[in-house]
C-alpha positions in Angstrom: 59.5 -101.8 83.6 57.9 -103.3 80.3 54.1 -103.6 81.9 54.5 -99.5 83.1 56.1 -98.4 79.4 52.9 -100.5 78.0 49.9 -98.0 80.8 52.3 -94.9 80.0 52.2 -95.1 76.1 48.4 -96.4 76.6 47.3 -93.2 78.4 49.2 -91.2 75.5 47.5 -92.6 72.8 44.3 -91.9 74.2 45.1 -88.5 74.9 46.6 -88.3 71.7 43.2 -90.0 69.7 40.8 -87.4 71.8 43.2 -84.3 71.6 43.1 -85.2 67.9 39.3 -85.5 67.6 38.8 -82.1 69.2 41.1 -80.5 67.0 39.5 -82.0 64.1 36.1 -80.5 65.0 37.1 -77.2 65.9 39.3 -76.9 62.7 36.4 -78.5 60.5 34.0 -76.1 61.6 36.3 -73.2 61.7 37.0 -74.1 58.2 33.1 -74.4 57.1 32.7 -71.0 59.2 35.0 -69.7 56.9 34.6 -71.0 54.2 30.3 -69.4 54.3 31.9 -66.4 55.4 34.2 -66.1 51.7 31.9 -67.2 49.8 29.4 -64.4 51.3 31.7 -62.1 51.0 32.8 -63.0 47.9 29.1 -62.6 46.7 28.8 -59.1 48.2 31.7 -58.2 46.3 30.5 -59.4 43.1 27.2 -57.9 43.9 28.4 -54.9 44.8 30.8 -54.6 41.5 28.1 -55.4 39.8 25.9 -52.3 40.8 28.9 -50.7 39.5 28.9 -51.1 36.3 25.4 -51.5 35.5 26.0 -48.0 37.0 28.6 -47.1 34.3 27.1 -49.1 31.5 24.0 -47.2 31.5 25.8 -44.1 31.8 28.2 -44.8 28.4 24.6 -46.3 26.5 22.7 -43.1 27.3 26.2 -40.7 26.7 26.6 -42.3 23.2 22.6 -42.3 22.3 22.1 -39.0 23.2 24.8 -38.1 20.1 23.6 -40.1 18.2 20.2 -39.1 18.3 21.3 -35.4 17.7 21.8 -36.8 14.0 18.4 -38.3 13.2 16.9 -34.7 12.6 20.1 -34.2 9.5 19.4 -37.4 8.5 15.7 -37.0 8.1 16.1 -33.8 6.2 18.7 -35.1 3.4 16.2 -38.7 2.9 13.5 -35.7 1.8 16.8 -32.8 0.3 19.0 -35.0 -1.7 20.6 -32.3 -3.6 21.2 -30.3 0.4 23.6 -27.4 0.0 26.6 -26.2 2.0 25.0 -23.6 3.6 22.0 -25.3 4.9 24.4 -28.1 5.4 26.3 -26.3 8.0 23.3 -24.3 9.1 21.9 -27.4 10.7 24.9 -29.0 11.9 26.0 -25.9 13.5 22.5 -26.4 15.7 23.5 -29.6 16.5 27.3 -28.9 17.8 25.9 -26.8 20.5 24.4 -29.7 21.5 26.7 -32.1 20.8 29.4 -32.7 23.3 31.2 -35.3 22.1 31.2 -35.4 18.7 33.9 -33.5 17.0 32.4 -33.6 13.6 29.5 -34.7 11.0 29.8 -35.4 7.6 27.9 -36.6 4.3 29.1 -38.9 1.5 26.6 -38.8 -1.5 27.1 -42.3 -3.4 30.0 -43.4 -0.4 32.0 -39.8 -1.0 32.3 -37.3 1.6 31.0 -34.1 0.0 30.3 -32.4 3.1 32.1 -31.8 6.1 32.1 -29.5 9.3 33.1 -27.8 10.6 35.4 -27.8 7.7 38.5 -26.3 9.6 40.4 -28.8 10.2 39.0 -31.4 8.3 39.5 -30.1 4.4 41.5 -33.4 3.6 39.1 -36.0 4.1 37.1 -34.3 1.8 36.6 -36.2 -1.4 37.5 -39.4 0.7 36.0 -42.5 -1.4 34.9 -45.6 1.0 34.8 -47.6 -1.0 38.2 -46.9 -2.2 39.4 -46.8 2.1 40.4 -50.3 3.2 40.2 -49.5 6.7 36.6 -47.7 6.2 34.7 -49.7 4.2 33.9 -53.0 6.1 32.0 -50.4 8.3 30.5 -48.3 5.5 29.6 -52.1 4.2 28.4 -52.9 7.6 26.1 -50.5 7.8 24.7 -50.2 4.5 23.8 -54.5 4.6 22.1 -53.1 8.0 20.0 -50.3 6.6 21.4 -48.5 10.4 23.4 -47.0 12.1 27.3 -48.6 12.7 29.5 -47.4 15.1 32.8 -48.6 14.3 35.9 -47.6 15.5 38.4 -46.6 17.1 39.3 -45.8 13.6 42.2 -43.0 12.9 40.8 -40.1 11.3 42.4 -38.6 7.9 42.5 -35.0 9.6 44.5 -37.1 12.7 43.4 -38.7 15.9 41.4 -41.5 17.1 37.1 -41.7 17.7 34.6 -43.5 17.3 32.6 -43.2 13.8 28.8 -43.8 14.1 27.7 -44.4 10.1 24.2 -44.4 9.5 22.2 -44.7 5.7 20.7 -42.1 4.1 18.0 -43.4 1.7 15.1 -41.5 -0.4 11.7 -42.1 -1.5 11.5 -39.8 -4.2 8.7 -39.4 -7.1 8.6 -37.9 -10.4 7.2 -35.1 -8.5 10.0 -34.7 -6.1 6.8 -35.8 -3.2 7.6 -38.9 -1.3 6.3 -41.7 -2.8 6.1 -45.4 -1.9 8.5 -46.2 -4.7 11.3 -48.6 -3.3 14.0 -46.9 -1.1 16.8 -45.5 -3.0 20.4 -45.1 -1.8 21.7 -41.4 -1.3 24.7 -42.0 0.7 26.0 -42.1 4.7 25.7 -39.5 7.7 28.6 -40.1 9.3 29.3 -38.7 13.3 32.5 -38.3 14.5 32.2 -39.1 18.4 35.3 -38.2 20.2 36.8 -41.1 22.0 38.4 -39.1 25.1 35.4 -36.9 25.3 32.9 -39.5 25.4 34.5 -41.6 28.3 35.1 -38.6 30.1 31.2 -37.8 30.5 30.3 -40.8 30.8 32.4 -40.9 33.9 34.9 -44.0 32.4 38.1 -44.4 32.2 40.5 -47.4 32.7 40.4 -46.9 37.0 37.3 -46.0 38.5 35.5 -45.9 40.6 38.2 -48.6 42.8 37.5 -50.6 40.0 40.1 -51.5 36.8 37.9 -51.1 33.8 38.4 -52.7 30.0 36.2 -52.1 26.9 36.6 -54.4 23.5 34.5 -55.0 20.1 36.0 -52.4 18.0 33.6 -52.2 15.3 30.8 -53.6 17.6 31.5 -56.7 17.2 30.6 -57.5 21.6 33.4 -60.7 22.1 35.0 -61.1 19.1 36.0 -57.5 18.4 39.7 -55.7 18.9 40.2 -53.9 22.5 38.6 -50.8 22.7 40.6 -49.9 25.7 42.8 -51.8 28.9 44.3 -55.0 29.5 42.9 -57.5 27.6 43.7 -59.9 30.1 41.5 -58.7 32.5 38.5 -60.4 30.6 40.5 -63.7 31.8 40.7 -62.7 35.8 37.1 -63.5 36.7 35.8 -60.1 35.7 31.8 -58.7 36.3 31.2 -58.7 32.2 28.3 -56.4 30.5 27.4 -56.2 27.2 26.9 -51.9 26.3 23.5 -52.1 23.5 24.7 -49.9 20.3 22.4 -49.7 17.1 23.5 -52.6 15.3 26.2 -54.0 17.9 27.7 -54.1 21.1 30.3 -53.2 23.1 31.8 -55.4 26.4 33.1 -54.0 29.1 34.7 -56.2 32.1 35.5 -55.2 35.6 37.6 -56.0 38.9 38.6 -54.5 42.0 41.6 -52.3 41.0 43.6 -54.8 44.0 41.9 -57.5 42.7 39.4 -60.1 44.3 39.6 -59.9 47.5 41.6 -57.9 48.7 38.9 -55.2 50.0 37.1 -58.5 52.2 37.0 -59.6 55.7 40.8 -61.1 55.9 38.9 -64.8 56.1 42.6 -65.5 56.8 42.7 -64.5 59.5 39.4 -65.9 61.3 40.9 -69.3 59.4 44.6 -69.3 61.4 42.6 -68.3 64.7 39.9 -71.1 64.1 42.9 -73.3 63.6 45.2 -72.4 66.4 41.9 -72.5 68.8 41.2 -76.0 67.2 45.4 -76.3 68.2 44.4 -75.4 71.3 41.7 -76.9 72.4 42.4 -80.5 71.4 45.7 -79.3 73.1 43.7 -79.2 76.6 41.4 -82.0 75.4 44.2 -84.4 75.2 45.6 -82.7 78.8 42.9 -83.3 80.4 42.4 -86.8 79.0 45.4 -87.8 79.9 45.0 -86.4 83.1 41.9 -88.3 84.2 43.7 -91.3 82.5 46.3 -90.8 84.7 44.3 -90.1 87.8 41.5 -93.4 87.1 45.2 -95.1 87.1 46.5 -93.9 90.3 43.0 -94.7 91.7 42.5 -98.6 90.5 46.6 -99.4 90.9 49.3 -99.2 93.0 51.7 -96.3 92.3 55.0 -98.2 92.9 54.3 -101.5 91.0 51.7 -100.5 87.9 49.7 -103.5 89.3 45.7 -103.2 90.4 45.1 -102.1 93.9 42.4 -103.5 96.1 39.8 -101.7 94.9 40.2 -102.9 91.1 40.9 -106.3 92.6 37.5 -106.5 93.9 35.9 -105.1 90.9 37.5 -107.7 88.4 36.7 -110.3 91.1 32.9 -109.6 91.4 32.9 -109.9 87.5 34.8 -113.2 87.5 31.9 -114.6 89.9 28.8 -113.3 88.2 30.8 -114.7 85.3 31.5 -118.4 86.5 28.3 -118.3 88.5 26.5 -117.9 85.4 28.7 -120.5 83.1 28.8 -123.0 86.1 32.8 -122.6 85.5 35.9 -122.3 88.3 38.6 -119.8 89.0 41.7 -118.9 91.3 42.5 -116.8 93.9 46.6 -116.9 94.9 47.1 -115.0 97.9 51.2 -114.3 98.6 53.2 -113.0 100.7 56.8 -111.8 100.6 59.4 -113.9 103.6 61.2 -111.7 105.5 61.0 -108.5 103.5 60.9 -106.1 106.1 64.8 -107.0 107.2 65.4 -105.8 103.6 63.9 -102.7 104.2 65.5 -102.7 107.1 68.6 -103.6 105.9 68.9 -102.2 102.7 66.6 -99.3 103.4 63.1 -98.7 102.1 64.7 -97.7 97.9 65.8 -101.0 98.0 63.1 -102.5 99.1 60.6 -100.7 96.9 62.6 -102.1 93.6 62.6 -105.3 95.0 58.9 -105.3 95.3 58.8 -103.8 91.4 60.7 -106.9 90.5 58.8 -109.3 91.9 55.5 -107.5 90.7 57.0 -108.2 87.2 57.8 -111.8 87.5 54.4 -112.6 89.0 53.0 -110.3 86.2 54.7 -112.8 83.5 54.1 -115.7 84.7 50.5 -115.3 84.3 47.7 -115.1 80.7 46.7 -112.1 79.8 43.3 -113.2 81.2 44.7 -113.5 84.4 45.3 -110.8 86.7 48.3 -109.5 89.4 47.3 -107.5 92.8 49.0 -105.9 95.3 47.4 -105.9 97.8 49.6 -104.1 100.6 52.3 -103.8 101.7 54.6 -106.8 100.5 51.3 -109.0 100.2 49.7 -109.9 96.5 46.9 -111.3 95.3 46.2 -113.2 92.2 43.4 -114.4 90.2 43.5 -117.0 87.8 40.7 -117.1 85.3 39.3 -120.2 84.0 40.5 -123.2 86.1 38.8 -126.1 85.6 40.1 -128.0 88.7 42.2 -127.4 91.7 45.2 -129.0 90.2 45.3 -126.6 87.1 44.5 -124.2 89.6 48.2 -125.6 91.6 49.6 -126.1 88.7 49.4 -122.1 88.0 50.1 -121.5 91.6 53.6 -123.2 91.3 54.3 -121.8 87.5 53.7 -118.3 89.8 56.4 -119.6 92.8 59.0 -120.2 90.2 59.0 -117.8 88.5 58.9 -114.7 91.7 61.7 -117.1 93.9 65.1 -116.8 93.3 68.1 -114.1 93.4 67.3 -110.5 92.8 70.1 -108.2 91.6 69.5 -104.5 93.2 71.5 -101.8 93.3 74.4 -104.4 92.8 73.1 -106.8 95.6 71.8 -110.1 95.2 69.1 -110.4 96.9 67.4 -114.0 97.3 63.4 -113.7 96.5 61.2 -116.5 98.7 57.1 -116.2 99.2 54.4 -117.9 100.6 51.5 -118.7 98.9 48.3 -119.8 99.5 45.2 -120.5 97.4 41.2 -120.9 96.8 39.2 -122.9 94.0 35.8 -121.1 93.3 33.5 -122.8 94.4 34.9 -125.7 96.4 36.5 -123.3 98.9 33.7 -120.7 98.8 31.5 -118.7 97.2 31.7 -114.9 98.0 34.5 -112.9 97.4 35.7 -112.5 101.3 35.2 -116.4 101.8 37.3 -117.4 98.6 40.0 -114.5 100.2 40.0 -115.2 103.6 40.5 -119.5 102.7 44.1 -118.5 100.3 45.3 -116.1 103.2 44.9 -118.6 105.5 46.4 -121.5 103.9 49.1 -118.5 102.4 49.9 -117.3 106.7 49.9 -121.3 107.2 52.7 -122.2 104.7 54.5 -119.3 106.3 54.6 -120.4 110.0 55.3 -124.1 108.3 58.8 -122.0 108.6 59.5 -120.7 104.5 62.0 -117.6 105.1 63.8 -115.6 102.6 67.8 -115.5 102.7 69.7 -111.6 102.1 72.6 -111.6 100.7 74.8 -108.9 99.5 76.5 -109.7 96.6 79.9 -108.7 97.7 79.2 -111.8 100.6 78.0 -113.9 97.6 81.4 -113.5 96.5 
């Protein structure tokens, strides 16, 4: 029946909406928890990387500064002894090299021409190099001269082979006529250069492209920081939200970048697992709530409705009738009660069985339901008896018209399992407030009139389809 389908869809819609709401609430809660956990994990992971990078940066700065510090004595000596001789130079530098594990060689370039270098073996080709004529090294030399301080250049390709950092420090003298230090304006003597072995420096600092679970990259060639070229590592790493710190150099800096080797989030708690579990839980709870709501709605439907015809039962009728009484008492208006009994229904059950009888009841219920307004109520009060509440009736005449409309729609042939059954009924009405002002009085009046009409001889004729034909 269409009425049953409508109610089924209504219950199903309520269950779906309820389940969906709970699903969304639980899913949203799971998403918030996952988001907070992910943010916390990311913060912890980044903090761990920052700590590791800070340690690496400090080690590299310390290793480099200690190397540069070793040459201060040599620079001070040359500043006061501008005519330094080879034996003195070699003696001083050999002592420095015993402490400088990262130093490949040390050279002096008076007037920017390399005049001294130690050790000489293997570096002979560097002697006599004029910086101003070497386009690759002159910019860094000029930078140190302008800065009047140490500049770390490189990596550079060495004349004697290989790559290294070169720390160049300009040397200025203040020699007066007497040979003693004076307050005269400093005079540029030349350049001291320390060639620092790159692998040794990084090894001493414990740094490589993959260190302590981190992928590292270093940029800032010639102490140019973010503007400098790559020193080692993958340049693309700087585009992957790395932790970036500056390694402070005299008159410049390098930049070191780091991310976890496997990428961000690889070593974290699997938030996706929590998120997936949350969504599955939300789906499960939503389905359970939907099932519970549908079951509850079905149980409520069964408690208040006749399971065969899906019409309201006597319990629901009494509740609605009580509402009508209270409403019409307040508004001083009328309504009607219509009692209906199917004539000869017992004969249908006896002749064709209860299945046919049940289907006939369903047809009768549908006809009555389709003959009234949405504000009216049809109820199956028991067996083959029905009660209809006709709301908002102004006169008894209006109630009688409604009664006639229902009866006209109800009676007539009904086809049930290839049998044509003529459906007849008796009815009686009660009008509020003339026929009673209580539930019992109105029902008694309508029942009395119905049975009076039935005793008047109204019957139902039953014929099979074959007999009619």
